[in-house]
C-alpha positions in Angstrom: 58.2 -44.8 -18.5 54.9 -46.3 -17.6 52.1 -46.0 -20.1 49.8 -44.5 -17.6 52.2 -41.7 -16.8 52.8 -41.1 -20.5 49.0 -40.9 -21.1 48.7 -38.4 -18.2 51.5 -36.2 -19.6 50.0 -36.2 -23.1 46.5 -35.3 -21.7 47.9 -32.4 -19.6 49.8 -31.1 -22.5 46.8 -31.3 -24.9 44.2 -29.9 -22.5 46.6 -27.1 -21.3 47.1 -26.0 -24.9 43.3 -26.3 -25.6 42.5 -24.2 -22.6 45.0 -21.5 -23.6 43.5 -21.5 -27.2 39.9 -21.2 -25.9 40.9 -18.3 -23.7 42.7 -16.5 -26.5 39.7 -17.0 -28.8 37.3 -15.6 -26.2 39.6 -12.5 -25.7 39.8 -12.0 -29.5 36.0 -12.3 -29.9 35.4 -9.7 -27.1 37.8 -7.2 -28.8 36.1 -7.7 -32.2 32.6 -7.5 -30.6 33.5 -4.3 -28.9 33.8 -2.5 -32.2 30.5 -4.0 -33.4 28.8 -2.9 -30.2 30.1 0.6 -30.6 28.7 0.9 -34.1 25.4 -0.6 -33.0 25.0 1.8 -30.1 25.9 4.8 -32.3 23.2 3.7 -34.8 20.6 3.2 -32.0 21.4 6.6 -30.5 21.0 8.4 -33.9 17.7 6.6 -34.5 16.4 7.6 -31.0 17.4 11.2 -31.6 15.6 11.3 -34.9 12.5 9.7 -33.5 12.3 12.0 -30.5 12.8 15.1 -32.7 9.8 14.4 -35.0 6.6 16.3 -34.0 3.9 14.3 -32.3 0.5 14.4 -34.0 -2.4 15.9 -32.1 -4.5 12.7 -32.1 -1.6 10.8 -30.6 -1.2 13.3 -27.8 -4.9 13.3 -27.0 -5.1 9.5 -27.0 -2.1 9.2 -24.8 -3.7 11.6 -22.2 -7.0 9.7 -22.4 -5.2 6.4 -21.9 -3.4 7.8 -18.9 -6.7 9.0 -17.4 -8.3 5.6 -18.1 -5.4 3.8 -16.5 -5.6 6.0 -13.4 -9.4 5.5 -13.1 -9.1 1.7 -13.4 -6.4 1.5 -10.8 -8.4 3.6 -8.4 -11.5 1.5 -9.0 -9.5 -1.7 -8.4 -8.2 -0.2 -5.1 -11.8 0.7 -4.0 -13.0 -2.8 -5.0 -10.3 -4.5 -2.8 -11.4 -2.7 0.3 -13.9 -4.7 2.4 -17.3 -3.2 2.6 -18.2 -1.4 5.8 -21.2 -2.9 7.4 -23.8 -0.2 8.1 -24.6 -0.3 11.8 -28.3 -0.6 12.6 -29.1 2.5 14.6 -32.0 0.9 16.4 -29.8 -1.9 17.9 -26.9 0.4 19.0 -26.9 0.8 22.7 -23.6 2.6 23.1 -21.3 4.7 20.8 -18.0 5.9 22.0 -14.7 7.2 20.7 -11.8 5.3 22.3 -8.1 6.2 22.1 -5.8 3.3 21.3 -2.2 3.7 20.0 -2.5 7.4 19.4 -5.5 6.9 17.2 -9.2 7.5 18.0 -11.4 4.6 17.1 -15.2 4.9 16.8 -16.9 1.9 18.4 -20.5 0.8 18.5 -21.9 -1.7 21.0 -25.1 -3.5 19.9 -27.9 -4.8 22.0 -26.8 -8.4 21.4 -23.4 -7.6 23.0 -21.4 -7.5 19.8 -19.0 -4.6 19.0 -18.2 -2.9 15.7 -15.1 -0.8 15.3 -14.9 1.5 12.2 -12.2 0.5 9.8 -10.6 4.0 9.5 -9.6 5.7 12.8 -9.0 9.4 13.4 -5.7 11.1 14.3 -5.5 11.8 18.0 -3.7 15.2 17.6 -5.7 16.7 14.7 -9.0 14.8 14.7 -8.9 14.0 10.9 -9.9 10.6 9.6 -6.9 8.9 8.1 -6.9 9.1 4.3 -5.4 6.6 1.9 -3.0 7.0 -1.0 -3.4 3.4 -2.1 -0.6 1.9 0.0 -0.6 3.9 3.2 -3.1 5.6 5.4 -2.0 9.0 6.9 -3.3 12.1 8.6 -4.1 15.1 6.4 -1.6 17.1 8.4 1.2 14.8 7.3 1.1 16.6 3.9 2.6 19.7 5.6 4.9 17.4 7.7 2.9 18.5 10.8 1.9 14.9 11.7 3.8 11.6 11.7 0.8 9.2 11.7 1.3 6.8 8.8 0.2 3.2 8.5 0.3 0.7 5.8 -2.9 -1.2 4.8 -1.7 -4.3 6.6 -0.7 -2.4 9.7 -4.2 -0.7 9.8 -6.0 -4.1 9.6 -3.7 -5.4 12.4 -4.2 -2.3 14.6 -8.0 -2.5 14.1 -8.0 -6.1 15.3 -6.0 -5.1 18.4 -8.2 -2.1 18.9 -11.3 -4.3 18.8 -9.9 -6.5 21.6 -9.0 -3.4 23.6 -12.4 -1.7 23.1 -14.2 -4.9 24.0 -12.3 -4.9 27.4 -12.9 -1.2 27.7 -16.7 -1.6 27.3 -16.7 -4.4 29.9 -14.6 -2.4 32.4 -16.4 0.9 31.9 -20.2 0.6 31.9 -22.1 3.4 30.4 -22.9 6.3 32.7 -26.4 6.3 34.1 -29.0 8.2 32.2 -29.7 11.7 33.6 -32.9 11.9 35.6 -35.8 13.0 33.6 -36.9 16.6 34.2 -40.5 17.3 34.8 -42.1 18.9 31.9 -45.3 20.9 31.6 -48.2 19.5 29.7 -50.4 22.4 28.9 -53.6 20.4 29.3 -53.0 18.5 32.6 -50.2 20.6 34.2 -46.8 19.5 35.5 -45.9 15.8 34.9 -42.9 13.7 35.6 
């Protein structure tokens, strides 16, 4: 027999036996560990039951409630801080204000004397007229609480819809000029009489 073949047979025999030994050791360890895990889990369960059955001191209850209130307050303040500030339109430079319907929402738009347009961030529901309210992640109509309305938008979708609505409203203002002002009615000046 060639030495190379002999070496190959010896290696196959050795590594085959070693592999079987390793697998048997792993199976034996898992069986032994199962009993240890069972005892450990019973001990942990007994400790948890004892801990939960002890009465909670009043100061711990009060502090837990206060910490919960503080956490809620901080989360709401952070959500408010993340919202972009609404620029206050200058009433003197507004030449046109209109409510325009786009995608089943009513958007309030202002046109300024310089030709720029401002669209409010939060639209109103077309069916109910309520401004959409936020629960932190979504904006929805107040009637959706009673399942009477299906208007729900995520914050990202609302920003995207506002951009699209701004483009639509800009075109709407260009295509629909404001109606002419009504003719002024004559009024009576008590000193000089009727004037136009």
